[in-house]
C-alpha positions as CSV (number, residue, x, y, z in Angstrom):
1,I,-13.6,-67.8,12.3
2,I,-15.6,-70.1,14.6
3,L,-17.7,-71.5,11.7
4,R,-14.7,-72.2,9.5
5,Y,-12.9,-73.9,12.4
6,M,-16.0,-76.0,13.4
7,D,-16.4,-77.1,9.8
8,A,-12.8,-78.3,9.6
9,L,-13.2,-80.2,12.9
10,A,-16.5,-81.8,11.7
11,R,-14.8,-83.1,8.5
12,N,-11.8,-84.4,10.6
13,E,-9.4,-82.1,8.8
14,K,-6.3,-81.2,10.7
15,T,-6.5,-77.5,11.2
16,E,-5.3,-74.9,13.5
17,L,-7.0,-71.8,14.8
18,K,-4.2,-69.8,13.1
19,Q,-5.4,-71.0,9.7
20,A,-9.0,-70.0,10.4
21,L,-7.8,-66.6,11.5
22,W,-5.8,-66.1,8.4
23,F,-8.8,-67.1,6.2
24,A,-11.1,-64.7,8.1
25,C,-8.6,-61.8,7.8
26,H,-8.1,-62.3,4.0
27,W,-9.3,-59.0,2.6
28,P,-11.3,-60.2,-0.5
29,R,-13.2,-62.6,1.8
30,I,-14.0,-59.9,4.3
31,F,-15.4,-57.7,1.5
32,T,-17.5,-60.7,0.3
33,M,-18.8,-61.2,3.8
34,F,-19.7,-57.5,4.1
35,R,-21.5,-57.6,0.7
36,T,-23.4,-60.7,1.7
37,M,-24.4,-59.2,5.0
38,A,-25.5,-55.9,3.4
39,L,-27.7,-57.8,0.8
40,M,-29.2,-60.0,3.5
41,L,-30.0,-56.9,5.6
42,L,-31.6,-55.2,2.7
43,I,-33.7,-58.2,1.9
44,L,-34.7,-58.7,5.5
45,A,-35.6,-55.0,5.9
46,A,-37.8,-55.2,2.9
47,G,-39.5,-58.3,4.3
48,L,-39.9,-56.8,7.7
49,A,-41.3,-53.6,6.2
50,C,-44.1,-55.7,4.7
51,F,-44.9,-56.9,8.3
52,V,-43.2,-59.4,10.5
53,L,-44.1,-62.7,8.8
54,P,-42.4,-62.0,5.4
55,G,-39.3,-61.0,7.4
56,I,-39.3,-64.3,9.3
57,I,-39.8,-66.3,6.1
58,L,-36.9,-64.5,4.4
59,F,-34.7,-64.9,7.5
60,V,-35.1,-68.7,7.3
61,F,-34.4,-68.7,3.6
62,L,-31.2,-66.6,4.1
63,I,-29.8,-68.4,7.1
64,L,-27.3,-70.4,5.1
65,A,-25.9,-67.5,3.0
66,M,-23.1,-66.5,5.4
67,P,-22.0,-70.1,6.1
68,L,-21.8,-70.6,2.3
69,V,-19.6,-67.5,2.0
70,V,-17.3,-68.7,4.8
71,I,-17.2,-72.4,4.1
72,S,-17.8,-72.8,0.3
73,E,-16.2,-69.5,-0.5
74,E,-19.2,-68.4,-2.6
75,K,-19.7,-64.9,-3.8
76,A,-22.5,-62.8,-2.2
77,F,-25.3,-63.2,-4.8
78,R,-24.5,-66.9,-5.4
79,A,-24.5,-67.6,-1.7
80,I,-28.0,-66.0,-1.3
81,K,-29.3,-67.9,-4.3
82,R,-27.9,-71.2,-3.0
83,S,-29.3,-70.5,0.4
84,F,-32.8,-70.1,-1.1
85,Q,-32.2,-73.3,-3.2
86,C,-31.1,-75.4,-0.2
87,V,-33.9,-74.2,2.1
88,W,-36.6,-74.4,-0.6
89,G,-38.8,-77.4,0.2
90,H,-37.3,-77.7,3.7
91,W,-38.5,-74.4,5.2
92,W,-40.4,-75.9,8.2
93,Y,-37.5,-78.2,9.0
94,T,-35.1,-75.3,8.9
95,L,-37.3,-73.2,11.0
96,L,-37.7,-75.9,13.6
97,L,-34.0,-76.4,13.9
98,L,-33.4,-72.6,14.3
99,I,-36.2,-72.1,16.8
100,V,-34.5,-74.0,19.6
101,P,-31.3,-71.9,19.9
102,I,-33.1,-68.6,19.2
103,L,-35.9,-69.2,21.7
104,S,-33.4,-70.5,24.3
105,A,-31.5,-67.2,23.9
106,V,-34.7,-65.1,24.2
107,V,-35.9,-67.0,27.3
108,I,-32.5,-66.9,29.0
109,A,-32.1,-63.2,28.2
110,F,-35.5,-62.5,29.7
111,L,-34.8,-64.5,32.8
112,V,-31.4,-62.8,33.3
113,D,-33.1,-59.4,32.9
114,R,-35.6,-60.3,35.6
115,L,-33.3,-62.0,38.0
116,V,-30.0,-60.1,37.9
117,L,-30.5,-56.6,39.1
118,D,-26.8,-55.4,39.1
119,P,-25.8,-54.0,35.7
120,G,-22.3,-55.4,36.1
121,G,-23.7,-58.9,36.9
122,R,-25.9,-58.7,33.7
123,L,-22.9,-57.9,31.6
124,I,-21.0,-60.9,33.0
125,V,-24.0,-63.2,32.5
126,D,-24.5,-61.8,29.0
127,C,-20.9,-62.5,28.1
128,V,-21.1,-66.1,29.4
129,L,-24.4,-66.7,27.6
130,S,-23.0,-65.3,24.4
131,A,-20.0,-67.6,24.7
132,I,-22.3,-70.5,24.9
133,L,-25.1,-69.6,22.5
134,T,-23.0,-68.2,19.6
135,P,-21.2,-71.5,18.9
136,W,-24.5,-73.3,19.3
137,M,-26.1,-71.1,16.6
138,Y,-23.0,-71.6,14.3
139,A,-23.1,-75.3,14.9
140,T,-26.8,-75.3,14.0
141,Q,-26.1,-73.4,10.8
142,L,-23.3,-75.8,9.9
143,V,-25.5,-78.9,10.4
144,L,-28.2,-77.2,8.3
145,L,-25.7,-76.4,5.6
146,H,-24.5,-80.0,5.3
147,E,-27.9,-81.6,5.8
148,L,-29.8,-79.4,3.3
149,G,-26.9,-79.4,0.9
150,W,-27.0,-83.2,0.9
151,R,-30.8,-83.2,0.5
152,H,-30.5,-80.7,-2.3
153,A,-27.9,-82.9,-4.1
154,Q,-30.1,-86.0,-3.6
155,A,-33.1,-84.2,-5.2
156,Y,-31.0,-83.4,-8.3
157,E,-29.8,-87.1,-8.6
158,S,-33.4,-88.5,-8.5
């Protein structure tokens, strides 16, 4: 829902949260998202079973699959294939853009775990951090999708 709404805002389309909610609750789209997530998890599990590094490599290649399902309304296999195509040749760039929000979340979670002793306080801080970091990660994916999609289109033209 957040990703769809942010994409509409980024393209200056007039949209309402109600439209994004309707899109997210549309049953065929939900099944496509579940299939995509299941395929991604199987691929990542296989990569992680081969040690950590292949899992990280595959994670970066798959980062655009779900935004492609949500925004471009791709099917599961096509979204995974397109994610690989977009990231191919820009893997380091993609990794560097993803590291900032991920490492920020890890460092903040570590600090909260060390500084906040009360379990109720941790829960509140975790909710606040999630409310900040989740849209940040979605925005990063959205920027990557548009940037790498543009680069991929430019590569085909030249």
